Backbone bond lengths (Angstrom), bond angles and torsions (degrees), N, CA, C in turn:
res aa  C-N    CA-C-N  psi(-1)  N-CA   C-N-CA  omega(-1)  CA-C   N-CA-C  phi
1 M - - - 1.435 - - 1.526 109.06 -
2 L 1.310 116.63 127.04 1.452 122.00 -179.89 1.520 110.45 -87.90
3 M 1.345 116.09 142.21 1.456 120.31 177.58 1.516 109.69 -91.94
4 R 1.298 115.58 140.57 1.452 120.81 178.62 1.518 109.74 -100.58
5 D 1.336 116.66 163.15 1.462 121.16 178.69 1.524 111.95 -64.44
6 S 1.315 117.48 -25.28 1.459 119.93 -180.00 1.524 112.22 -80.92
7 D 1.322 116.74 -12.34 1.463 121.19 179.93 1.535 109.26 -71.45
8 P 1.344 119.87 129.82 1.464 121.20 -178.49 1.524 113.11 -65.17
9 L 1.310 118.06 -24.07 1.463 119.63 179.23 1.523 112.35 -77.99
10 A 1.326 117.40 -19.42 1.453 121.07 -176.50 1.521 112.26 -82.69
11 R 1.342 118.60 -18.23 1.456 120.44 -178.14 1.528 110.82 -72.97
12 C 1.305 117.10 131.70 1.462 122.07 -179.86 1.518 112.44 -108.92
13 D 1.334 118.23 -7.25 1.454 120.63 -175.39 1.523 112.05 -77.79
14 T 1.309 119.16 -20.52 1.462 121.68 178.89 1.511 109.39 -124.50
15 A 1.290 115.20 149.38 1.457 120.72 177.47 1.520 108.11 -95.40
16 A 1.300 116.21 81.12 1.453 121.42 -176.17 1.522 111.60 -64.97
17 H 1.307 116.43 -30.25 1.449 119.19 -178.68 1.526 112.38 -73.83
18 M 1.329 117.99 -21.56 1.459 120.95 -179.69 1.522 111.82 -81.19
19 G 1.305 117.06 -38.64 1.454 120.06 -179.28 1.516 110.58 59.71
20 D 1.310 116.53 -128.14 1.468 122.27 178.40 1.518 109.84 -109.61
21 A 1.314 117.44 44.13 1.456 121.29 -174.13 1.519 112.63 -64.49
22 M 1.337 117.36 -33.56 1.465 119.99 -176.39 1.523 110.65 -115.96
23 R 1.286 116.41 44.96 1.444 121.21 -177.50 1.532 111.79 -65.92
24 D 1.333 117.87 -30.98 1.459 120.57 -177.67 1.530 113.18 -81.02
25 M 1.314 118.84 -7.33 1.458 121.64 -179.68 1.524 110.22 -82.00
26 P 1.338 117.91 144.58 1.462 119.52 177.76 1.525 110.93 -68.85
27 L 1.307 114.96 154.31 1.455 120.01 -176.58 1.518 113.08 -82.10
28 T 1.321 118.07 -27.89 1.459 120.89 -178.53 1.520 110.11 -122.26
29 A 1.324 115.04 158.28 1.464 120.31 179.44 1.521 111.44 -75.46
30 D 1.337 118.14 -16.14 1.464 120.61 -178.71 1.521 111.98 -69.69
31 T 1.304 118.18 -25.03 1.451 120.77 -177.26 1.520 112.60 -84.63
32 V 1.313 118.05 -10.09 1.456 121.69 -179.69 1.514 109.24 -92.04
33 S 1.330 116.30 125.42 1.456 119.84 178.31 1.530 108.98 -107.89
34 P 1.318 117.36 147.02 1.463 119.68 179.63 1.529 110.58 -69.28
35 P 1.327 117.25 156.84 1.466 119.29 179.73 1.527 111.27 -67.68
36 E 1.310 115.57 151.65 1.461 120.84 178.27 1.528 109.28 -71.64
37 P 1.326 117.68 143.40 1.471 119.31 177.52 1.524 110.82 -67.89
38 R 1.303 115.76 148.07 1.461 120.87 -179.69 1.522 109.94 -78.52
39 A 1.298 115.60 147.48 1.460 121.28 176.83 1.524 108.03 -104.95
40 Y 1.312 116.33 109.32 1.459 121.23 178.24 1.516 108.18 -93.50
41 R 1.300 115.59 118.62 1.462 120.52 -178.75 1.523 108.94 -110.21
42 G 1.309 117.36 107.41 1.457 121.21 176.98 1.511 112.95 79.55
43 V 1.312 114.61 -165.21 1.462 122.55 -176.82 1.518 108.69 -112.83
44 N 1.300 116.19 136.80 1.454 121.63 175.14 1.524 107.41 -80.47
45 W 1.324 116.56 88.42 1.462 121.18 -173.80 1.519 112.45 -66.15
46 D 1.332 117.60 -37.27 1.469 119.79 178.62 1.531 110.83 -64.62
47 G 1.310 116.73 -41.99 1.456 120.11 178.24 1.513 112.43 -67.73
48 L 1.331 116.56 -39.58 1.461 120.85 178.47 1.523 110.99 -64.57
49 R 1.332 116.64 -40.99 1.465 121.03 178.41 1.529 110.52 -64.49
50 A 1.341 117.17 -43.96 1.462 120.85 179.79 1.528 110.77 -63.38
51 L 1.334 116.93 -41.24 1.457 120.47 178.44 1.528 111.18 -64.70
52 Y 1.325 116.94 -42.14 1.460 121.45 179.47 1.536 110.68 -62.17
53 I 1.327 116.53 -47.51 1.467 120.11 -179.11 1.521 110.57 -63.23
54 R 1.327 116.59 -42.01 1.466 120.17 179.98 1.520 111.23 -62.71
55 E 1.314 117.55 -42.40 1.463 120.31 -178.60 1.527 111.75 -71.09
56 V 1.317 118.50 -36.67 1.464 120.48 177.50 1.522 110.20 -65.80
57 R 1.326 116.74 -41.95 1.470 119.53 177.91 1.523 110.85 -64.49
58 R 1.322 117.21 -39.78 1.464 120.22 178.17 1.519 110.67 -64.34
59 F 1.337 116.32 -39.64 1.460 120.81 179.31 1.525 110.66 -60.90
60 W 1.316 117.47 -45.17 1.466 119.82 -179.07 1.523 111.56 -72.82
61 K 1.324 117.13 -27.93 1.457 120.54 179.18 1.525 111.01 -67.79
62 V 1.309 116.69 -36.65 1.461 120.71 -179.87 1.527 109.84 -110.43
63 G 1.307 116.83 36.75 1.460 122.22 -177.12 1.511 114.06 -60.33
64 L 1.333 116.25 -34.64 1.457 118.79 -179.38 1.523 110.90 -63.84
65 Q 1.341 116.86 -40.19 1.457 119.24 179.47 1.528 111.51 -73.78
66 T 1.331 117.67 -34.12 1.462 119.55 -173.71 1.520 112.76 -84.84
67 L 1.312 117.69 -27.37 1.474 119.52 -177.58 1.519 113.42 -112.66
68 A 1.330 117.02 -53.10 1.458 120.39 -171.97 1.530 112.51 -74.50
69 A 1.300 118.36 -41.45 1.467 120.60 -176.36 1.533 112.14 -62.12
70 P 1.337 120.77 -46.72 1.471 118.90 176.59 1.530 112.43 -64.29
71 L 1.321 116.46 -33.29 1.469 119.40 178.51 1.526 110.73 -65.81
72 F 1.324 117.65 -43.90 1.465 120.41 177.74 1.526 111.27 -66.60
73 A 1.322 117.63 -37.92 1.457 120.52 178.39 1.533 110.50 -64.97
74 F 1.320 117.12 -38.41 1.465 121.07 179.69 1.514 110.97 -67.48
75 T 1.350 117.13 -40.88 1.470 119.38 179.14 1.527 110.94 -68.64
76 D 1.323 118.32 -29.50 1.457 120.28 176.49 1.519 110.72 -68.86
77 V 1.326 117.38 -34.04 1.459 121.40 179.11 1.532 110.41 -68.56
78 L 1.325 117.36 -35.21 1.456 120.48 -178.51 1.522 112.61 -70.64
79 Q 1.304 117.99 -24.06 1.477 119.69 -176.71 1.479 113.22 -80.47
């Protein structure tokens, strides 16, 4: 089936499928301002403690890969 110029689907000059999808967006880049930088005050000690505990537990969980495997690989190289 051939499309005619009068067919609304054949027109390429307008984005009929978009409609007013981005009506809330500004029209120019000059009106958009970058976000304000965050102010970090101090250290999040609870988060740091949780991260430390999680990483230590992970280290012991995969201890064979982190400690024994490199040791065996090194002894194989020496032979």
